[in-house]
RODO-2510 file (C-alpha; in nm, 4 decimals, decimal comma):
residues 492
     n   res          X          Y          Z
     1     m    -0,0250     0,0054    -0,0102
     2     n     0,1354     0,3306    -0,0624
     3     r    -0,1660     0,5810     0,0397
     4     l     0,1179     0,8226     0,1317
     5     g    -0,0230     1,1592    -0,0989
     6     a    -0,1770     1,2592     0,2003
     7     l    -0,1058     1,0618     0,4876
     8     t    -0,2346     1,2176     0,8427
     9     c     0,0784     1,3676     0,9096
    10     a     0,2025     1,5181     0,5920
    11     l     0,3708     1,4878     0,2415
    12     l     0,6999     1,3901     0,1208
    13     l     0,8253     1,1688    -0,1975
    14     a     0,8964     1,4089    -0,4553
    15     g     1,1542     1,5510    -0,2380
    16     g     0,9451     1,7422     0,0176
    17     a     0,9180     1,6781     0,3750
    18     l     0,7150     1,4633     0,5500
    19     s     0,6155     1,6526     0,9421
    20     a     0,4223     1,4730     1,1417
    21     c     0,0888     1,6160     1,3559
    22     g     0,1285     1,4831     1,6535
    23     g    -0,1329     1,2150     1,8333
    24     d    -0,1912     0,9646     2,0996
    25     s    -0,0353     0,5853     2,0869
    26     d    -0,0473     0,4925     2,4597
    27     d    -0,2559     0,1777     2,3066
    28     a     0,0314     0,0214     2,1225
    29     p     0,1862    -0,2853     2,2596
    30     t     0,5422    -0,2933     2,3622
    31     g     0,7685    -0,5399     2,3211
    32     d     0,9028    -0,8193     2,5769
    33     r     1,2019    -0,6611     2,7568
    34     t     1,3355    -0,9737     2,9262
    35     g     1,6877    -1,0024     2,7048
    36     e     1,5260    -1,2929     2,4620
    37     p     1,4432    -1,2758     2,1463
    38     f     1,1130    -1,0676     2,0929
    39     w     1,0139    -1,3159     1,8606
    40     n     0,9200    -1,6766     1,9321
    41     r     1,1107    -1,9459     1,6961
    42     a     0,8841    -2,0574     1,4671
    43     t     0,7199    -2,4281     1,4454
    44     q     0,6598    -2,6773     1,2071
    45     r     0,3224    -2,6303     1,0182
    46     d     0,1058    -2,8811     0,9856
    47     t    -0,2151    -2,7794     0,7663
    48     g    -0,3419    -3,1068     0,7313
    49     t    -0,4300    -3,2095     0,3110
    50     a    -0,6669    -3,0876     0,0933
    51     g    -0,8891    -3,3477    -0,1053
    52     d    -0,8251    -3,1830    -0,4805
    53     p    -0,4635    -3,1623    -0,5166
    54     a    -0,5554    -2,8463    -0,7741
    55     l    -0,6219    -2,6664    -0,4546
    56     e    -0,3329    -2,7867    -0,2628
    57     p    -0,1409    -2,4391    -0,3033
    58     a    -0,4085    -2,2458    -0,1571
    59     v    -0,3916    -2,4400     0,1903
    60     s    -0,3569    -2,2194     0,4918
    61     e    -0,2903    -2,2129     0,8753
    62     p    -0,5351    -1,9387     0,9368
    63     r    -0,5104    -1,7613     1,2494
    64     e    -0,7209    -1,4868     1,4716
    65     d    -0,5578    -1,1797     1,4019
    66     s    -0,3522    -0,9993     1,6797
    67     v    -0,4749    -0,6494     1,5812
    68     y    -0,7936    -0,6986     1,4411
    69     p    -0,9514    -1,0467     1,5692
    70     e    -1,2558    -0,9557     1,5017
    71     a    -1,1772    -1,0232     1,1492
    72     g    -1,1575    -1,3597     0,9930
    73     d    -1,2278    -1,6891     1,1494
    74     p    -0,9211    -1,9586     1,1678
    75     s    -1,1506    -2,2265     1,1691
    76     v    -1,2051    -2,1836     0,7837
    77     d    -0,9276    -2,2160     0,5269
    78     a    -1,0550    -2,0719     0,1838
    79     l    -0,9059    -2,2771    -0,1003
    80     h    -1,0967    -2,1315    -0,3606
    81     y    -1,3525    -1,8357    -0,4517
    82     d    -1,5917    -1,8604    -0,7582
    83     l    -1,7232    -1,5028    -0,7861
    84     t    -1,9873    -1,4080    -1,0655
    85     l    -2,0297    -1,0520    -0,9992
    86     d    -2,3079    -0,8080    -1,1980
    87     w    -2,2797    -0,4239    -1,1586
    88     d    -2,5754    -0,2220    -1,2154
    89     p    -2,4483     0,1194    -1,2682
    90     d    -2,8682     0,2682    -1,2799
    91     t    -2,9608     0,0883    -0,9118
    92     d    -2,5996     0,0942    -0,7610
    93     t    -2,7002    -0,2774    -0,7223
    94     l    -2,4749    -0,5454    -0,7053
    95     t    -2,5738    -0,9036    -0,7589
    96     g    -2,3463    -1,1901    -0,6639
    97     s    -2,3300    -1,5511    -0,7243
    98     e    -2,0372    -1,7183    -0,4827
    99     v    -1,9092    -2,0846    -0,4674
   100     l    -1,6482    -2,0800    -0,1922
   101     t    -1,4489    -2,4242    -0,1575
   102     f    -1,2985    -2,4435     0,1795
   103     r    -1,1377    -2,6914     0,4687
   104     s    -1,2701    -2,6605     0,7833
   105     t    -0,9766    -2,6975     1,0561
   106     a    -1,1719    -2,7736     1,3338
   107     t    -1,4888    -3,0202     1,3994
   108     a    -1,7589    -2,7991     1,4891
   109     d    -2,1765    -2,7676     1,4505
   110     t    -2,0762    -2,3836     1,3326
   111     f    -1,8641    -2,1933     1,1133
   112     q    -1,8818    -1,8334     1,0273
   113     l    -1,7678    -1,5870     0,7049
   114     d    -1,6931    -1,2130     0,7399
   115     f    -2,0208    -1,0502     0,4937
   116     s    -2,1269    -0,7298     0,4653
   117     e    -2,4791    -0,6402     0,6001
   118     p    -2,6358    -0,4493     0,3895
   119     m    -2,5910    -0,7455     0,1598
   120     t    -2,8869    -0,9729     0,1441
   121     i    -2,8369    -1,3586     0,0665
   122     s    -3,1231    -1,4986    -0,1247
   123     s    -2,9972    -1,8820    -0,0761
   124     l    -2,7140    -2,0411     0,0602
   125     t    -2,5595    -2,4287     0,0114
   126     l    -2,3378    -2,6181     0,1677
   127     d    -2,2556    -2,9679    -0,0552
   128     g    -2,5611    -2,8412    -0,2520
   129     e    -2,7881    -2,9072     0,0615
   130     e    -2,9591    -2,5513     0,2190
   131     v    -2,8505    -2,5079     0,5834
   132     e    -2,9477    -2,2506     0,8177
   133     f    -2,7198    -1,9283     0,8388
   134     e    -2,7520    -1,5747     1,0058
   135     e    -2,6077    -1,2835     0,9547
   136     r    -2,4907    -1,0908     1,2851
   137     g    -2,3706    -0,7411     1,1842
   138     k    -2,0536    -0,8294     0,9481
   139     d    -2,0769    -1,1630     1,0532
   140     l    -2,2287    -1,5136     0,8444
   141     v    -2,2899    -1,7382     1,0764
   142     v    -2,3700    -2,1031     0,9134
   143     t    -2,4860    -2,3651     1,1340
   144     a    -2,4205    -2,7035     0,9611
   145     g    -2,1947    -2,9899     1,1126
   146     v    -1,8222    -2,9478     0,9387
   147     e    -1,5282    -3,2401     1,0049
   148     a    -1,1526    -3,1276     1,0939
   149     d    -0,9365    -3,1362     0,7366
   150     q    -1,2649    -3,2078     0,5375
   151     e    -1,3425    -2,9890     0,2219
   152     y    -1,6689    -2,8238     0,1792
   153     e    -1,8074    -2,6305    -0,0929
   154     l    -2,0280    -2,3360     0,0305
   155     a    -2,2779    -2,2221    -0,2516
   156     l    -2,4818    -1,8401    -0,2092
   157     e    -2,6380    -1,6156    -0,3886
   158     y    -2,6920    -1,2193    -0,2857
   159     d    -2,7655    -0,9062    -0,3927
   160     g    -2,7852    -0,5711    -0,2282
   161     q    -2,6118    -0,2005    -0,2962
   162     p    -2,2457    -0,1977    -0,1039
   163     g    -2,0173     0,0437     0,0367
   164     p    -1,7633     0,1385     0,1756
   165     v    -1,6839     0,0148     0,6015
   166     p    -1,5096     0,2568     0,8201
   167     v    -1,1137     0,1739     0,8800
   168     p    -0,8994     0,2224     1,1466
   169     t    -0,6482     0,4899     1,0682
   170     k    -0,5755     0,8587     1,1505
   171     r    -0,4818     0,9173     0,8270
   172     g    -0,6586     1,1847     0,6005
   173     d    -0,6098     1,0100     0,2194
   174     f    -0,8948     0,7467     0,3240
   175     s    -1,1635     0,6911     0,5773
   176     g    -1,3462     0,3970     0,4097
   177     t    -1,2497     0,0474     0,2965
   178     g    -1,4094    -0,2105     0,0667
   179     f    -1,6558    -0,1225    -0,2005
   180     t    -1,6721     0,2042    -0,3108
   181     v    -1,9637     0,3830    -0,5496
   182     t    -1,7969     0,6906    -0,7398
   183     d    -2,0587     0,9978    -0,7981
   184     t    -2,0600     0,8744    -1,1936
   185     h    -2,1787     0,4867    -1,0264
   186     e    -1,8468     0,3462    -1,1221
   187     t    -1,6595     0,1186    -0,8916
   188     w    -1,3658     0,0550    -0,7005
   189     t    -1,2267    -0,1665    -0,3947
   190     m    -0,9109    -0,0965    -0,1625
   191     q    -0,9222    -0,2938     0,1242
   192     e    -0,6678    -0,3051     0,3674
   193     p    -0,6129    -0,3863     0,6626
   194     f    -0,9989    -0,5712     0,5869
   195     g    -1,3181    -0,4501     0,3579
   196     a    -1,3068    -0,7875     0,1158
   197     f    -1,6537    -0,8686     0,3052
   198     t    -1,7999    -0,5804     0,1244
   199     w    -1,8932    -0,7673    -0,1717
   200     y    -1,8360    -1,1363    -0,1016
   201     a    -1,8211    -1,4026     0,1887
   202     v    -1,5163    -1,4144     0,2853
   203     n    -1,2139    -1,5034     0,5411
   204     d    -1,0910    -1,1925     0,5615
   205     q    -0,7743    -1,2182     0,7233
   206     p    -0,4107    -1,1839     0,5485
   207     s    -0,3073    -1,5682     0,7008
   208     d    -0,5820    -1,7169     0,4512
   209     k    -0,4849    -1,7816     0,0889
   210     a    -0,6987    -1,8958    -0,1817
   211     l    -0,7232    -1,8982    -0,5765
   212     y    -0,9765    -1,6700    -0,7205
   213     d    -1,1733    -1,6727    -1,0236
   214     f    -1,3866    -1,3703    -1,1433
   215     t    -1,6889    -1,3487    -1,4216
   216     l    -1,7853    -0,9228    -1,4072
   217     s    -2,1079    -0,8228    -1,5771
   218     v    -2,1629    -0,4571    -1,6488
   219     p    -2,3761    -0,2665    -1,9459
   220     t    -2,2172    -0,2218    -2,2210
   221     p    -1,9287     0,0060    -2,2854
   222     w    -1,8415    -0,0721    -1,9059
   223     v    -1,5949    -0,2931    -1,8154
   224     g    -1,5438    -0,5238    -1,5229
   225     v    -1,1541    -0,5225    -1,3967
   226     a    -0,9922    -0,8146    -1,1198
   227     n    -0,6995    -0,9715    -1,0171
   228     g    -0,5134    -1,2491    -1,2492
   229     a    -0,5333    -1,3112    -1,6439
   230     l    -0,7958    -1,1996    -1,8399
   231     e    -0,9240    -1,5021    -1,9827
   232     s    -1,2146    -1,3684    -2,1811
   233     r    -1,3807    -1,0627    -2,3026
   234     n    -1,7681    -1,1002    -2,4904
   235     d    -1,9769    -0,7964    -2,5846
   236     e    -2,3103    -0,9285    -2,6108
   237     g    -2,6841    -0,7506    -2,5860
   238     g    -2,5781    -0,4552    -2,4335
   239     t    -2,3669    -0,6109    -2,1671
   240     t    -1,9949    -0,6392    -2,1691
   241     t    -1,8725    -0,9768    -1,9408
   242     t    -1,5163    -1,0500    -1,8481
   243     v    -1,3720    -1,3420    -1,7032
   244     f    -1,0440    -1,3300    -1,4728
   245     s    -0,8080    -1,6256    -1,3412
   246     l    -0,5860    -1,5949    -1,0368
   247     d    -0,3507    -1,8812    -1,0388
   248     s    -0,1738    -1,8440    -0,7167
   249     p    -0,3133    -1,8219    -0,3633
   250     a    -0,3954    -1,4646    -0,3016
   251     a    -0,4968    -1,2710     0,0910
   252     s    -0,8552    -1,1447     0,0546
   253     y    -0,7241    -0,8293     0,1362
   254     l    -0,5416    -0,8227    -0,2254
   255     t    -0,8238    -0,8803    -0,4408
   256     t    -1,0249    -0,6118    -0,5943
   257     v    -1,2807    -0,5624    -0,8395
   258     a    -1,3469    -0,2325    -1,0613
   259     f    -1,6447    -0,1422    -1,2893
   260     g    -1,6040     0,1139    -1,5141
   261     d    -1,5994     0,3175    -1,8897
   262     f    -1,2156     0,1658    -1,9095
   263     e    -1,0362     0,1112    -2,1701
   264     m    -0,7434    -0,1354    -2,1726
   265     t    -0,3997    -0,0837    -2,3402
   266     e    -0,1699    -0,3650    -2,3658
   267     d     0,2094    -0,3881    -2,3055
   268     e     0,4936    -0,5646    -2,1893
   269     s     0,7797    -0,5856    -1,9850
   270     e     1,1720    -0,6146    -2,0846
   271     s     1,1312    -0,9883    -1,9395
   272     g     0,8767    -1,0625    -2,1204
   273     i     0,5411    -1,0076    -1,8934
   274     p     0,2254    -0,9223    -2,0177
   275     i     0,1000    -0,5805    -1,8684
   276     t    -0,2213    -0,4047    -1,9147
   277     y    -0,3550    -0,0478    -1,8464
   278     w    -0,7506     0,0234    -1,7765
   279     v    -0,7931     0,4043    -1,7813
   280     n    -1,0858     0,5494    -1,8155
   281     r    -1,1753     0,6812    -2,1110
   282     s    -1,2091     1,0205    -1,9762
   283     e    -0,8371     1,0432    -1,8445
   284     s    -0,6143     1,2554    -1,9756
   285     p    -0,3877     1,1023    -2,2312
   286     e    -0,0575     1,1743    -1,9884
   287     v    -0,2098     0,9336    -1,7455
   288     l    -0,1069     0,6594    -1,9502
   289     e     0,1802     0,8100    -2,0720
   290     r     0,2828     0,7658    -1,6660
   291     l     0,1495     0,4289    -1,6702
   292     r     0,3993     0,3206    -1,9007
   293     t     0,7232     0,3664    -1,6936
   294     t     0,5452     0,0345    -1,5574
   295     p     0,8209    -0,2059    -1,7862
   296     a     1,1508    -0,0097    -1,6555
   297     a     1,0296    -0,0153    -1,3441
   298     m     1,0015    -0,3828    -1,3170
   299     a     1,3287    -0,4255    -1,4866
   300     w     1,4519    -0,2045    -1,1972
   301     l     1,2975    -0,4527    -0,9524
   302     e     1,3754    -0,7660    -1,1063
   303     e     1,7638    -0,6977    -1,1277
   304     r     1,7510    -0,6628    -0,7521
   305     l     1,5057    -0,8717    -0,6302
   306     g     1,4844    -1,1793    -0,8986
   307     p     1,1957    -1,2626    -1,1454
   308     y     0,8442    -1,0897    -1,1095
   309     p     0,6839    -1,3597    -0,8927
   310     f     0,3707    -1,3797    -1,1033
   311     e     0,2221    -1,4493    -1,4834
   312     t     0,0755    -1,1039    -1,5425
   313     f     0,0542    -0,7452    -1,4315
   314     g    -0,2013    -0,4638    -1,4846
   315     t    -0,3081    -0,1493    -1,3404
   316     v    -0,6753     0,0054    -1,2977
   317     v    -0,6515     0,3716    -1,2317
   318     v    -0,9529     0,4955    -1,0217
   319     d    -1,1288     0,8056    -0,9307
   320     s    -0,9441     0,8168    -0,6022
   321     e    -0,6879     1,0136    -0,4067
   322     s    -0,4938     0,6852    -0,2768
   323     g    -0,3088     0,3814    -0,4633
   324     m    -0,2896    -0,0004    -0,3424
   325     e    -0,1286    -0,3129    -0,4607
   326     t    -0,3592    -0,5962    -0,5155
   327     q    -0,1994    -0,9385    -0,6279
   328     t    -0,1020    -0,8713    -0,9881
   329     l    -0,3040    -0,6008    -0,9947
   330     v    -0,2520    -0,2113    -0,9097
   331     t    -0,5162     0,0388    -0,8269
   332     l    -0,4389     0,3654    -0,8322
   333     g    -0,5945     0,7409    -0,7881
   334     n    -0,6236     0,9163    -1,0808
   335     t    -0,3898     1,2209    -0,9641
   336     d     0,0033     1,3122    -1,0858
   337     y     0,0883     1,1914    -0,7431
   338     t    -0,0690     0,8373    -0,7737
   339     t     0,0225     0,7378    -1,0916
   340     s     0,3590     0,8461    -1,0607
   341     e     0,6656     0,6717    -1,1291
   342     a     0,7788     0,6273    -0,7346
   343     v     0,4414     0,4889    -0,6370
   344     i     0,4423     0,2762    -0,9682
   345     l     0,7910     0,1184    -0,8448
   346     h     0,6488     0,0808    -0,4664
   347     e     0,3292    -0,0714    -0,5426
   348     l     0,5489    -0,3119    -0,7746
   349     a     0,7441    -0,4044    -0,5170
   350     h     0,4566    -0,5275    -0,3074
   351     q     0,4203    -0,8325    -0,5502
   352     w     0,7491    -0,9991    -0,4276
   353     y     0,7028    -0,8361    -0,0502
   354     g     0,3294    -0,8561     0,0724
   355     d     0,1624    -1,0539    -0,2025
   356     s     0,3749    -1,3540    -0,3388
   357     v     0,4838    -1,3438     0,0476
   358     t     0,2275    -1,2278     0,2459
   359     p     0,1957    -1,1338     0,6439
   360     e    -0,0103    -1,3320     0,8499
   361     d    -0,1145    -1,1445     1,1104
   362     w    -0,1607    -0,7691     1,1056
   363     r     0,1281    -0,6715     1,3826
   364     d     0,3492    -0,6909     1,0409
   365     v     0,2545    -0,4633     0,7985
   366     w     0,5837    -0,3441     0,8334
   367     m     0,7006    -0,6285     0,6182
   368     n     0,5628    -0,5262     0,3254
   369     e     0,5678    -0,1019     0,3731
   370     g     0,9262    -0,1391     0,4947
   371     m     1,0744    -0,3122     0,1611
   372     a     0,8777    -0,0888    -0,0400
   373     m     0,9553     0,1940     0,0931
   374     y     1,3516     0,1330     0,0948
   375     l     1,3505    -0,0198    -0,2070
   376     q     1,1453     0,3372    -0,3233
   377     g     1,4360     0,5169    -0,1495
   378     m     1,7140     0,3146    -0,3695
   379     w     1,5657     0,4810    -0,6624
   380     q     1,4521     0,8046    -0,5966
   381     a     1,8343     0,8378    -0,4889
   382     e     1,9364     0,6685    -0,8093
   383     q     1,7081     0,9247    -0,9837
   384     d     1,8224     1,2211    -0,7756
   385     g     2,1919     1,1569    -0,8288
   386     r     2,2431     1,1764    -0,4770
   387     t     2,3528     0,8441    -0,2591
   388     v     2,0891     0,6090    -0,0382
   389     d     2,2853     0,7363     0,2947
   390     e     2,1178     1,0902     0,1872
   391     q     1,8066     0,9749     0,0910
   392     m     1,7695     0,7850     0,4345
   393     d     1,9128     1,1511     0,6517
   394     e     1,6473     1,2833     0,5241
   395     w     1,3293     1,0674     0,6136
   396     a     1,5320     0,9989     0,9535
   397     e     1,4718     1,3797     1,0232
   398     f     1,1312     1,2837     1,1011
   399     e     1,0889     0,9570     1,1243
   400     d     1,1021     0,9644     1,5518
   401     d     0,7923     1,1798     1,4951
   402     e     0,5864     0,8670     1,3041
   403     r     0,6802     0,6749     1,5864
   404     a     0,5420     0,9219     1,8535
   405     f     0,2284     0,9375     1,6106
   406     a     0,1315     0,5802     1,6057
   407     g     0,3838     0,3903     1,7750
   408     p     0,6695     0,1621     1,7055
   409     p     0,6303     0,0108     1,3247
   410     a     0,5774    -0,3568     1,5308
   411     a     0,3760    -0,2413     1,7663
   412     y     0,1568     0,0215     1,6321
   413     s    -0,1971     0,1491     1,7697
   414     r    -0,4533    -0,0408     1,6309
   415     e    -0,6220     0,3194     1,5563
   416     a    -0,3723     0,4462     1,3237
   417     f    -0,3119     0,0924     1,0313
   418     g    -0,0897     0,2145     0,7906
   419     s     0,1112     0,5848     0,9444
   420     g     0,4208     0,6524     0,8461
   421     n     0,5870     0,4759     1,1287
   422     i     0,5156     0,1102     0,9243
   423     y     0,6790     0,2719     0,6405
   424     y     0,9997     0,4729     0,6984
   425     g     1,1421     0,3142     1,0742
   426     p     1,1555    -0,0085     0,8944
   427     a     1,3285     0,1546     0,5462
   428     l     1,5958     0,3166     0,7700
   429     m     1,6286    -0,0526     0,9628
   430     w     1,7140    -0,2181     0,6267
   431     h     1,9773     0,0932     0,5579
   432     e     2,1232     0,0437     0,8568
   433     l     2,1626    -0,3920     0,8079
   434     r     2,2931    -0,3227     0,4914
   435     e     2,5774    -0,1167     0,6228
   436     r     2,6051    -0,3529     0,8862
   437     i     2,6831    -0,6636     0,6681
   438     g     2,7934    -0,5292     0,3149
   439     e     2,6058    -0,4391     0,0119
   440     e     2,6222    -0,7738    -0,1737
   441     a     2,5153    -0,9522     0,1259
   442     f     2,2178    -0,7325     0,1564
   443     l     2,1246    -0,7935    -0,1834
   444     e     2,1284    -1,1787    -0,1395
   445     l     1,8891    -1,1324     0,1523
   446     i     1,6164    -0,9534     0,0029
   447     r     1,6262    -1,1703    -0,3012
   448     a     1,5842    -1,4995    -0,0523
   449     w     1,3244    -1,4064     0,1440
   450     p     1,0332    -1,3938    -0,1497
   451     e     1,1932    -1,6805    -0,3272
   452     e     1,1746    -1,9157    -0,0466
   453     r     0,8338    -1,7849     0,0901
   454     a     0,6444    -1,7765    -0,2355
   455     d     0,2864    -1,8063    -0,2012
   456     v     0,2869    -1,7958     0,1856
   457     s     0,1711    -1,6008     0,4326
   458     t     0,4255    -1,6199     0,7271
   459     g     0,5193    -1,3273     1,0116
   460     r     0,7793    -1,2454     1,2217
   461     d     0,8391    -1,5841     1,3856
   462     d     0,9896    -1,7222     1,0652
   463     y     1,1105    -1,3983     0,9394
   464     l     1,3620    -1,2655     1,2106
   465     p     1,5057    -1,5981     1,2941
   466     w     1,5830    -1,6514     0,9369
   467     i     1,7571    -1,3006     0,8804
   468     e     1,9709    -1,4114     1,1783
   469     e     2,0603    -1,7493     1,0065
   470     q     2,0909    -1,5780     0,6563
   471     t     2,3461    -1,3461     0,8104
   472     g     2,5019    -1,5556     1,0570
   473     e     2,4344    -1,2561     1,3095
   474     e     2,2964    -1,2203     1,6733
   475     l     2,0269    -0,9335     1,5085
   476     s     1,7742    -1,0013     1,8461
   477     s     1,8466    -0,6163     1,9971
   478     f     1,9001    -0,4601     1,6723
   479     l     1,5883    -0,5772     1,4904
   480     e     1,4068    -0,5329     1,8647
   481     a     1,5347    -0,1633     1,8920
   482     w     1,4173    -0,0511     1,5205
   483     l     1,0591    -0,2764     1,5139
   484     l     0,9498    -0,2055     1,8872
   485     g     1,1359     0,0727     2,0102
   486     r     0,9169     0,3985     2,0932
   487     e     1,1989     0,6234     1,9830
   488     t     1,4345     0,5806     1,6570
   489     p     1,7188     0,4028     1,7682
   490     p     2,1349     0,5754     1,6844
   491     r     2,1851     0,5421     1,3090
   492     d     2,6056     0,4066     1,2635
***
């Protein structure tokens, strides 16, 4: 995510300074000060076996989130979502047909998903049989006996007028998360740390990755856009239907859908990755021109992180002030800033850090944003003809204020999601580690992590011991100071 164009605190990236705007983060948790490493050593995972071998890549170990425990249900391991969505811009109505294949992780009489209350379910079946269900606020509770490690197929039909829900943030560039309808009745979704439940029934927590297929219909000439490869497009009878397939497992916050008057332009990366740009016909030609810096940004990242981790990439430009990466597709607001090369590169970096390897708990969103921010800083320094040291010195001037405003990067206030503290502190930490272990070892480190954990949700309990193992250094005090300290650690 890079919604930095209007953080509550400030503005920076094109060379300006970022100033904190104050705040109270007393509810941010503190780290373990016992002298032991503040992470728990990783244990071997046992996720059971999915019945369909094709769904094996989507088997996960769902968990209750430590920051937002109200989202998701650890008893559900979603394997595949098949979503058929029709958008009616005349009535702002979404009609959905969903088939969810999931593995139960427990033997129980009920299970639940996240699903938005404004949507009305007209039918729901489990393995073809009607079962009882109840919508309790955002919780869809299904009463049906399930057995641990068994697969089930939940099918539901629904419709309604979806909309965004409040997001726990102090930033100024977004106040809602999930399905958003514009003044012209076009739609887009951004949903970090949650919000996918505003448009489909979902286990809306990042530890649970699944495969996806989307079939989207909307009156012609509008078109629906979603994650993955565009399998087909059919314009018939005044309706345009597109089919997208996402063949690498994705966390729910990394899914998206947009309906609008988009025109598709095809491109290709230097390494042969198909790239598509979806831009509204009303936008100026300069928007597409800025997007076409994508192949150069991807080549720059591939040189440092290895091959792009998916088979396709795309960008959709929507009527928003913000922007966010989703898996294989970046959603950008239609401003000069959000469609700038710096933001495009940042969101592309998330395809490795955040999308291929995803945090299993929102306490570790710094794993995404810190590395994407550091890579952006490396790129900016190169573009500006200065050293990375100088870029980091500039960010260090206000990093302490970010901690004071929202808490430490890995123990932030739950009401201040997405603040600058998860970006700049970890970026400075990576630079200090680079200085400590050397350029060559550092580049090997940041390349190896997404290669070794491709398509996996994991967290600090795995990541931090792995860093020590790779570097051969004892780093617990160093990492704890940077990730859990309430003040910026001394820099070398």
